[in-house]
C-alpha positions as CSV (number, residue, x, y, z in Angstrom):
1,M,15.8,3.0,207.5
2,A,16.8,0.0,205.5
3,P,20.6,-0.5,205.0
4,E,22.0,0.2,201.6
5,S,22.4,-2.8,199.4
6,T,26.0,-3.9,198.6
7,S,25.0,-5.3,195.2
8,I,27.0,-4.3,192.2
9,R,23.9,-4.5,190.0
10,T,22.7,-1.3,188.5
11,L,19.2,0.0,189.4
12,T,18.0,-0.7,185.8
13,S,19.1,-4.4,186.0
14,R,17.3,-4.7,189.4
15,V,14.1,-3.3,188.0
16,R,14.3,-5.5,184.9
17,H,15.1,-8.6,187.0
18,L,17.8,-9.6,184.6
19,G,20.8,-11.7,185.6
20,S,24.4,-11.3,184.5
21,A,23.7,-13.0,181.2
22,K,20.8,-10.6,180.5
23,S,18.5,-13.4,179.3
24,G,18.2,-16.1,182.0
25,T,15.1,-14.7,183.7
26,R,13.4,-13.9,180.4
27,D,14.0,-17.5,179.2
28,A,12.8,-18.9,182.5
29,W,9.6,-16.8,182.3
30,L,9.0,-17.8,178.6
31,M,9.4,-21.5,179.6
32,R,6.9,-21.1,182.4
33,L,4.5,-19.2,180.1
34,T,4.6,-21.9,177.4
35,N,4.3,-24.5,180.0
36,V,1.1,-23.0,181.3
37,A,-0.2,-22.6,177.7
38,L,0.6,-26.2,177.0
39,L,-1.7,-27.4,179.8
40,P,-5.0,-26.6,178.1
41,L,-3.6,-27.1,174.6
42,G,-2.3,-30.6,175.6
43,L,-5.7,-31.6,176.9
44,A,-7.3,-30.4,173.7
45,F,-4.7,-32.3,171.7
46,V,-5.4,-35.5,173.7
47,W,-9.1,-35.0,173.2
48,I,-8.7,-34.5,169.4
49,V,-6.5,-37.6,169.1
50,L,-9.1,-39.7,171.0
51,L,-11.8,-38.4,168.7
52,L,-9.7,-39.4,165.7
53,A,-9.0,-42.9,167.0
54,G,-10.6,-45.5,164.7
55,K,-11.6,-43.1,161.9
56,D,-10.6,-43.5,158.3
57,E,-8.9,-40.8,156.2
58,A,-12.2,-39.2,155.2
59,G,-13.3,-39.1,158.9
60,V,-10.0,-37.4,159.9
61,K,-10.3,-34.9,157.1
62,A,-13.9,-34.2,158.2
63,Q,-12.7,-33.6,161.8
64,F,-9.9,-31.3,160.7
65,A,-12.3,-29.4,158.4
66,H,-13.8,-28.0,161.6
67,P,-11.9,-24.7,162.4
68,C,-11.6,-25.3,166.1
69,T,-9.8,-28.6,165.6
70,A,-7.3,-27.1,163.1
71,I,-6.7,-24.0,165.3
72,F,-6.1,-26.0,168.5
73,M,-3.8,-28.3,166.7
74,L,-1.8,-25.4,165.1
75,L,-1.6,-23.6,168.5
76,F,-0.4,-26.8,170.2
77,V,2.3,-27.4,167.5
78,L,3.5,-23.8,167.6
79,V,3.7,-23.5,171.4
80,S,5.2,-27.0,171.7
81,I,7.9,-26.2,169.2
82,F,8.7,-22.9,170.8
83,H,8.9,-24.6,174.2
84,M,11.1,-27.3,172.8
85,K,13.5,-24.8,171.2
86,A,13.8,-22.7,174.3
87,G,14.3,-25.7,176.5
88,M,17.0,-27.2,174.3
89,A,18.7,-23.9,174.0
90,S,18.8,-23.6,177.8
91,I,20.3,-27.1,178.1
92,I,22.9,-26.4,175.4
93,D,23.8,-23.1,177.1
94,D,24.2,-24.8,180.5
95,Y,26.0,-28.0,179.5
96,V,28.0,-27.4,176.3
97,H,31.1,-25.5,177.1
98,A,33.1,-25.5,173.9
99,P,32.3,-22.2,172.1
100,R,32.3,-23.6,168.6
101,L,30.2,-26.7,169.5
102,K,27.8,-24.5,171.5
103,E,27.3,-22.3,168.4
104,W,26.7,-25.2,166.1
105,S,24.4,-26.9,168.6
106,L,22.3,-23.7,169.0
107,T,22.2,-23.3,165.2
108,A,21.1,-26.9,164.7
109,N,18.4,-26.5,167.4
110,V,16.9,-23.5,165.5
111,F,17.0,-25.3,162.2
112,F,15.5,-28.5,163.6
113,S,12.7,-26.5,165.3
114,I,11.9,-24.6,162.1
115,G,12.0,-27.8,160.0
116,F,9.8,-29.8,162.4
117,G,7.4,-26.8,162.8
118,V,7.0,-26.3,159.0
119,A,6.4,-30.0,158.5
120,A,3.8,-30.2,161.2
121,I,2.0,-27.0,160.2
122,Y,2.0,-28.2,156.5
123,A,0.4,-31.5,157.6
124,I,-2.3,-29.8,159.7
125,L,-3.1,-27.3,156.9
126,K,-3.2,-30.1,154.3
127,L,-5.7,-32.1,156.4
128,S,-7.8,-29.1,157.3
129,L,-8.0,-27.5,153.8
130,A,-8.4,-30.7,151.8
């Protein structure tokens, strides 16, 4: 028989694969998931940008009028912003040790991500619906 483990972790925490902070593994998996999602979305983004190179405003609007272009761009922006927010939160958690500064930094990270996301989504929708 296998020897008993001397870990102080509960059975539930072993099953959930959560560390002592209860979020590290979840955050790491979300970063990996968004990273995998960004591979095809990044390729689609580069392809769309290459298609738009040299076009005037009417040509760009015509390209964004196609639903696939708008959907891929929106997905790329949403996943990128989520990935950016989670990555910066991880960096802030790891390297900012003053509690008040950490709290303000995490709050600023959320507001920056929301503001940047709203601006990018507005721009894409304005181009695609014009």
